RODO-2510 file (C-alpha; in nm, 4 decimals, decimal comma):
residues 318
     n   res          X          Y          Z
     1     m     0,0231    -3,5243    -0,6374
     2     d     0,1209    -3,7877    -0,3280
     3     l     0,0579    -4,1579    -0,3576
     4     l     0,1603    -4,2895    -0,0484
     5     k    -0,0217    -4,1453     0,2328
     6     i    -0,0156    -4,2508     0,6252
     7     y    -0,3112    -4,2305     0,8211
     8     n    -0,3708    -4,3668     1,2364
     9     t    -0,6160    -4,3447     1,4664
    10     d    -0,5459    -4,2675     1,8147
    11     i    -0,6283    -4,4963     2,0783
    12     e    -0,6663    -4,2919     2,3661
    13     t    -0,8275    -4,0027     2,1745
    14     n    -1,0176    -4,1176     1,9143
    15     e    -0,8735    -3,9155     1,6476
    16     f    -0,7946    -3,9782     1,3315
    17     s    -0,5362    -3,7703     1,0934
    18     e    -0,2958    -3,8144     0,8224
    19     i     0,0867    -3,8214     0,9979
    20     q     0,4310    -3,8746     0,8019
    21     e     0,6077    -4,1767     1,0174
    22     f     0,5715    -4,5516     0,9654
    23     k     0,3504    -4,5398     1,3145
    24     k     0,2254    -4,9019     1,4408
    25     g    -0,0971    -4,9180     1,3819
    26     s    -0,1807    -4,7067     1,0956
    27     w    -0,3138    -4,7155     0,7944
    28     i    -0,1394    -4,7260     0,4774
    29     n    -0,2419    -4,6104     0,1362
    30     l    -0,0888    -4,6795    -0,1868
    31     v    -0,2162    -4,5368    -0,5296
    32     n    -0,0523    -4,5735    -0,8405
    33     p     0,3019    -4,5746    -0,5987
    34     t     0,6345    -4,5020    -0,8142
    35     e     0,9157    -4,7779    -0,7570
    36     s     1,0545    -4,5896    -0,4326
    37     e     0,7731    -4,5229    -0,2755
    38     i     0,7442    -4,9372    -0,3167
    39     k     1,0845    -4,9822    -0,1566
    40     k     1,0134    -4,7494     0,1089
    41     v     0,7396    -4,8707     0,2440
    42     c     0,8561    -5,2508     0,1996
    43     e     1,1644    -5,1368     0,3583
    44     n     0,9887    -4,9713     0,6554
    45     v     0,6473    -5,2121     0,6919
    46     k     0,9161    -5,5448     0,6398
    47     i     0,7648    -5,6534     0,3674
    48     q     0,7696    -5,8212     0,0961
    49     e     0,8236    -5,6103    -0,2939
    50     d     0,5515    -5,9450    -0,4740
    51     f     0,3241    -5,8386    -0,2404
    52     i     0,2563    -5,4831    -0,3322
    53     r     0,3056    -5,5702    -0,7085
    54     d     0,0626    -5,8193    -0,7317
    55     a    -0,2350    -5,6054    -0,6139
    56     l    -0,1408    -5,3378    -0,8730
    57     d    -0,1413    -5,5795    -1,1489
    58     y    -0,4289    -5,5140    -1,3664
    59     e    -0,5164    -5,8566    -1,4272
    60     e    -0,5119    -6,0262    -1,1197
    61     k    -0,7896    -6,2124    -0,9213
    62     a    -0,9613    -6,2022    -0,5898
    63     r    -0,7712    -6,3936    -0,3584
    64     i    -0,6661    -6,4334    -0,0778
    65     d    -0,1992    -6,4872     0,0363
    66     r    -0,0462    -6,5349     0,2948
    67     e     0,3482    -6,5154     0,4187
    68     d     0,2659    -6,7478     0,7351
    69     d     0,6646    -6,6682     0,7959
    70     d     0,5726    -6,3548     0,9712
    71     n     0,2012    -6,3822     0,9712
    72     t     0,1752    -6,1204     0,6556
    73     i    -0,1731    -6,1712     0,4875
    74     l    -0,2819    -6,0185     0,1380
    75     f    -0,6651    -6,0136     0,0282
    76     v    -0,7231    -5,8912    -0,3418
    77     v    -1,1204    -5,7654    -0,4470
    78     d    -1,2025    -5,6395    -0,6794
    79     v    -1,4182    -5,3214    -0,7017
    80     p    -1,6366    -5,1359    -0,9401
    81     i    -1,5387    -4,8261    -1,1251
    82     s    -1,6798    -4,5988    -1,3348
    83     e    -1,4703    -4,3489    -1,6432
    84     k    -1,5879    -4,1271    -1,8984
    85     i    -1,4672    -4,2495    -2,2092
    86     e    -1,5672    -4,0324    -2,5386
    87     d    -1,8923    -3,8167    -2,2832
    88     t    -2,0058    -4,1606    -2,2000
    89     d    -1,9829    -4,3215    -1,8025
    90     s    -1,7936    -4,6762    -1,8472
    91     y    -1,8400    -4,9444    -1,5874
    92     t    -1,5905    -5,1695    -1,5238
    93     t    -1,3171    -5,3090    -1,2125
    94     m    -1,0030    -5,3375    -1,0988
    95     p    -0,8182    -5,5089    -0,8391
    96     l    -0,8084    -5,3073    -0,4730
    97     g    -0,5083    -5,4897    -0,2383
    98     m    -0,5241    -5,4773     0,1450
    99     i    -0,2387    -5,6452     0,2902
   100     v    -0,2293    -5,6830     0,7041
   101     v     0,1321    -5,7193     0,7924
   102     r     0,1190    -5,9146     1,1544
   103     d    -0,0120    -5,6764     1,4032
   104     d     0,1074    -5,3648     1,3330
   105     f     0,0389    -5,1984     0,9525
   106     f    -0,3000    -5,1827     0,7500
   107     l    -0,2033    -5,1457     0,4019
   108     t    -0,4483    -5,0339     0,1173
   109     v    -0,3608    -5,1031    -0,2397
   110     s    -0,4646    -5,0162    -0,5709
   111     l    -0,4003    -4,8337    -0,9416
   112     r    -0,6501    -4,5610    -0,9135
   113     k    -0,8330    -4,3628    -0,6351
   114     n    -1,1845    -4,4986    -0,5764
   115     k    -1,4495    -4,3885    -0,3877
   116     i    -1,4230    -4,6498    -0,1281
   117     i    -1,1216    -4,5712    -0,0610
   118     e    -1,2215    -4,2151    -0,0219
   119     n    -1,4769    -4,2630     0,1683
   120     f    -1,2177    -4,3938     0,4668
   121     e    -1,0131    -4,0903     0,3864
   122     k    -1,2588    -3,8170     0,4225
   123     r    -1,3670    -3,9915     0,7863
   124     k    -1,7133    -4,0784     0,6615
   125     i    -1,7681    -4,4203     0,7936
   126     k    -1,8690    -4,5142     1,1061
   127     n    -1,7243    -4,6749     1,3835
   128     f    -1,3625    -4,6840     1,1826
   129     q    -1,0041    -4,6825     1,3787
   130     t    -0,7524    -4,7566     1,1780
   131     y    -0,5591    -5,0071     1,4073
   132     k    -0,8540    -5,2298     1,4489
   133     k    -0,7681    -5,4343     1,1218
   134     t    -1,0494    -5,6974     1,1061
   135     r    -1,3035    -5,4594     1,0505
   136     f    -1,1507    -5,2560     0,8526
   137     i    -1,1300    -5,5729     0,6400
   138     f    -1,4612    -5,5705     0,6829
   139     q    -1,5994    -5,2466     0,6345
   140     i    -1,3970    -5,2765     0,2981
   141     l    -1,6018    -5,5283     0,1089
   142     y    -1,8677    -5,4259     0,3057
   143     l    -1,9038    -5,0878     0,1203
   144     n    -1,7654    -5,2424    -0,1858
   145     s    -2,0826    -5,4876    -0,2052
   146     s    -2,2613    -5,2025    -0,1407
   147     y    -2,1381    -4,9682    -0,4424
   148     y    -2,1358    -5,2305    -0,6581
   149     l    -2,5438    -5,1711    -0,5838
   150     n    -2,5602    -4,8407    -0,6363
   151     y    -2,2836    -4,9214    -1,0221
   152     l    -2,5791    -5,1820    -1,1034
   153     k    -2,8636    -4,9511    -1,0585
   154     q    -2,7070    -4,6287    -1,2588
   155     i    -2,6299    -4,9278    -1,5697
   156     n    -3,0027    -5,0178    -1,5727
   157     k    -3,1383    -4,6468    -1,5831
   158     e    -2,8959    -4,5902    -1,8365
   159     t    -3,0414    -4,9310    -2,0537
   160     e    -3,3687    -4,7533    -1,9874
   161     i    -3,2552    -4,4491    -2,1020
   162     a    -3,0909    -4,6310    -2,4362
   163     e    -3,3800    -4,8690    -2,4666
   164     y    -3,6285    -4,5505    -2,4795
   165     i    -3,4406    -4,3495    -2,7667
   166     l    -3,4147    -4,6564    -2,9655
   167     k    -3,7663    -4,6917    -2,9462
   168     n    -3,8016    -4,3674    -3,1684
   169     s    -3,4909    -4,3931    -3,3691
   170     m    -3,2513    -4,6637    -3,4398
   171     k    -2,8536    -4,5117    -3,3578
   172     n    -2,5815    -4,6722    -3,3512
   173     k    -2,4327    -4,4647    -3,0306
   174     e    -2,7316    -4,6317    -2,8094
   175     l    -2,6656    -4,9923    -2,9496
   176     l    -2,3181    -4,9222    -2,8941
   177     k    -2,3947    -4,7779    -2,5734
   178     l    -2,6225    -5,1188    -2,4662
   179     l    -2,3359    -5,3297    -2,6044
   180     s    -2,1119    -5,1904    -2,3235
   181     l    -2,3179    -5,2143    -1,9892
   182     e    -2,3730    -5,5405    -2,1683
   183     k    -1,9844    -5,6172    -2,0963
   184     s    -1,9750    -5,4133    -1,7966
   185     l    -2,2146    -5,6620    -1,6621
   186     v    -2,0365    -5,9424    -1,7301
   187     y    -1,7134    -5,7958    -1,5841
   188     f    -1,9663    -5,7136    -1,2692
   189     t    -2,0934    -6,1007    -1,2187
   190     t    -1,7307    -6,2501    -1,2556
   191     s    -1,5605    -5,9724    -1,0222
   192     l    -1,8680    -6,0068    -0,7418
   193     k    -1,8206    -6,4565    -0,7593
   194     s    -1,4696    -6,4205    -0,7619
   195     n    -1,5103    -6,1778    -0,4079
   196     e    -1,7715    -6,3904    -0,3280
   197     l    -1,5339    -6,6649    -0,2271
   198     v    -1,3249    -6,3930    -0,0705
   199     m    -1,5187    -6,3095     0,1587
   200     e    -1,6147    -6,6978     0,2379
   201     k    -1,3406    -6,8578     0,3338
   202     t    -1,1944    -6,5242     0,5576
   203     l    -1,5788    -6,6377     0,7045
   204     r    -1,4660    -6,9655     0,8290
   205     g    -1,1844    -6,7950     1,0346
   206     k    -0,8211    -6,9590     0,9192
   207     i    -0,7233    -6,6728     0,7452
   208     i    -0,7987    -6,3956     0,9916
   209     k    -0,8723    -6,3730     1,3212
   210     l    -1,2473    -6,2859     1,4242
   211     y    -1,4321    -6,1088     1,6491
   212     e    -1,7256    -6,1576     1,7149
   213     e    -1,8418    -5,7514     1,7264
   214     d    -1,7270    -5,7902     1,3906
   215     e    -1,8493    -6,1359     1,1748
   216     e    -2,2594    -5,9003     1,1701
   217     i    -1,9970    -5,6486     0,9289
   218     l    -1,8724    -6,0154     0,6729
   219     e    -2,2485    -6,1223     0,6813
   220     d    -2,3982    -5,8528     0,5742
   221     a    -2,0708    -5,7586     0,3128
   222     i    -2,1649    -6,1449     0,1741
   223     t    -2,5398    -6,0663     0,1770
   224     e    -2,4869    -5,8239    -0,0609
   225     n    -2,2734    -5,9177    -0,2565
   226     r    -2,4996    -6,2072    -0,3329
   227     q    -2,7842    -5,9458    -0,3798
   228     a    -2,5171    -5,7361    -0,6188
   229     i    -2,4988    -6,0898    -0,8126
   230     e    -2,8670    -6,1942    -0,7948
   231     m    -2,8742    -5,8752    -0,9145
   232     a    -2,5685    -5,8369    -1,2261
   233     q    -2,7716    -6,1393    -1,3474
   234     i    -3,0786    -6,0363    -1,3704
   235     y    -3,0101    -5,7312    -1,5440
   236     s    -2,8158    -5,9215    -1,7889
   237     n    -3,0474    -6,1121    -1,9242
   238     i    -3,2884    -5,8622    -1,9703
   239     l    -2,9856    -5,6674    -2,2120
   240     n    -2,8680    -5,9794    -2,3696
   241     g    -3,2903    -5,9883    -2,4416
   242     t    -3,2931    -5,6383    -2,5451
   243     m    -2,9719    -5,6718    -2,8115
   244     d    -3,1696    -6,0057    -2,9226
   245     a    -3,5103    -5,8767    -2,9572
   246     y    -3,3440    -5,4925    -3,1329
   247     a    -3,0815    -5,7381    -3,3443
   248     s    -3,3757    -5,8756    -3,4352
   249     i    -3,5806    -5,5041    -3,5535
   250     i    -3,2749    -5,4114    -3,7451
   251     s    -3,2730    -5,7305    -3,9050
   252     n    -3,7016    -5,7591    -4,0619
   253     n    -3,6509    -5,3464    -4,0342
   254     l    -3,3776    -5,4253    -4,3185
   255     n    -3,5838    -5,7143    -4,5077
   256     g    -3,8729    -5,4462    -4,5360
   257     v    -3,6345    -5,1596    -4,6874
   258     m    -3,5476    -5,4399    -4,9262
   259     k    -3,8399    -5,5379    -5,0246
   260     f    -3,9566    -5,1743    -5,0772
   261     l    -3,7348    -5,0349    -5,2637
   262     t    -3,7579    -5,4531    -5,4963
   263     s    -4,1089    -5,3588    -5,5857
   264     v    -4,0088    -4,9991    -5,6398
   265     t    -3,7596    -5,1117    -5,9268
   266     i    -4,0074    -5,3654    -6,0094
   267     i    -4,2439    -5,0887    -6,1163
   268     l    -4,0097    -4,8561    -6,2856
   269     a    -3,8657    -5,1361    -6,4985
   270     v    -4,2557    -5,1312    -6,6791
   271     p    -4,2415    -4,7666    -6,8576
   272     t    -3,8806    -4,7955    -6,8752
   273     m    -3,9066    -5,1552    -7,0488
   274     i    -4,2175    -5,0295    -7,3144
   275     a    -3,9899    -4,7464    -7,4221
   276     s    -3,6862    -4,9396    -7,5095
   277     f    -3,8937    -5,1393    -7,6985
   278     w    -4,0723    -4,8701    -7,9074
   279     g    -3,6576    -4,6840    -7,9465
   280     m    -3,5676    -4,9571    -8,1499
   281     n    -3,5637    -4,8880    -8,5040
   282     v    -3,7820    -5,1707    -8,7117
   283     q    -4,1625    -5,1847    -8,7692
   284     l    -4,3230    -5,1066    -8,4274
   285     p    -4,7346    -5,0580    -8,2958
   286     f    -4,8504    -4,7011    -8,3711
   287     q    -4,4924    -4,5726    -8,4401
   288     n    -4,7037    -4,3763    -8,7606
   289     s    -4,9234    -4,2309    -8,5482
   290     p    -4,9507    -3,9045    -8,4495
   291     i    -5,0833    -3,9747    -8,1091
   292     g    -4,8311    -4,2649    -8,0585
   293     f    -4,6452    -4,1291    -7,8083
   294     i    -4,9902    -4,0593    -7,6243
   295     i    -5,1347    -4,4022    -7,7032
   296     m    -4,8093    -4,5583    -7,5263
   297     l    -4,7480    -4,3242    -7,2236
   298     i    -5,1023    -4,4121    -7,1499
   299     i    -5,0340    -4,7972    -7,2083
   300     a    -4,6847    -4,7320    -7,0081
   301     i    -4,9007    -4,5904    -6,7022
   302     f    -5,1538    -4,7990    -6,7047
   303     i    -4,9510    -5,1536    -6,7007
   304     t    -4,7602    -4,9175    -6,4411
   305     l    -5,0532    -4,8637    -6,2326
   306     v    -5,1444    -5,2899    -6,2774
   307     v    -4,8313    -5,3648    -6,1310
   308     t    -4,8501    -5,1298    -5,8488
   309     w    -5,2005    -5,2890    -5,7303
   310     w    -5,0756    -5,5994    -5,7675
   311     l    -4,7580    -5,5046    -5,5783
   312     n    -4,9381    -5,3774    -5,2843
   313     r    -5,1519    -5,6682    -5,2744
   314     k    -4,8480    -5,8935    -5,1456
   315     d    -4,8042    -5,7025    -4,9093
   316     m    -4,4274    -5,5237    -5,0714
   317     l    -4,4939    -5,2022    -5,1078
   318     k    -4,5058    -5,1642    -4,6894
***
């Protein structure tokens, strides 16, 4: 699979196509590139390798970096991703690097494929041209915020399904699912707040040249991002409350089971104790009576019933 792809929009015909050469105004997309591909790109577009390597660091935080010498700007934002872990959807984030190389090239760098970049590759975004770099960045930011909202809605649906299953029976699988979703919401909230700082800094107009017709896209992206932050916080609070409630329910159920088992142990101890006394090799009442066993059996049953009635009255058998 080709990890390095170059796309270009023809200025005259507005035709979008994949090309093989490093042409001015083109978009270069790198997905987990090899060392040779990194060197090849850096040599052709004349940028430092650190710009690409930083975006490939899984722990890299959302930020903006600029080289004033050659007017190269690196934008790093966190994008949401979904992956299957043991037949269960898991949600997390990863860094996406966007590099504006002077007025010549636009690069996107990521560790793995993601739906945001695929939308641009498949030409699903309106008014998208590779040579309009500012608009390209804002379109990515807007689409990124929209995907956060979509994933948050999916997380909320999965939470409701897990809760419904847990109402009928307490299963470790569903509890672990809720724990995983809770962790995902923490990742999302942290990433969304970092992305907001990047977008706010960009909006102030000191990082990249802003065009009036494109500024609205960035403002919409910021609005969507803020909405996603609020949703993530609300869902996180609800999920935290739900987890606390189920922890209390589990603890209460365990206490009930222990109380019931203790009561059963007390009830069973009564006939056992009586049988132990009359099993001793000493003089005891009814030991010479032909119906002694029946008498002791009736006494044991009577005392057991009395103990059972008393424990039930104290709600020890519920």
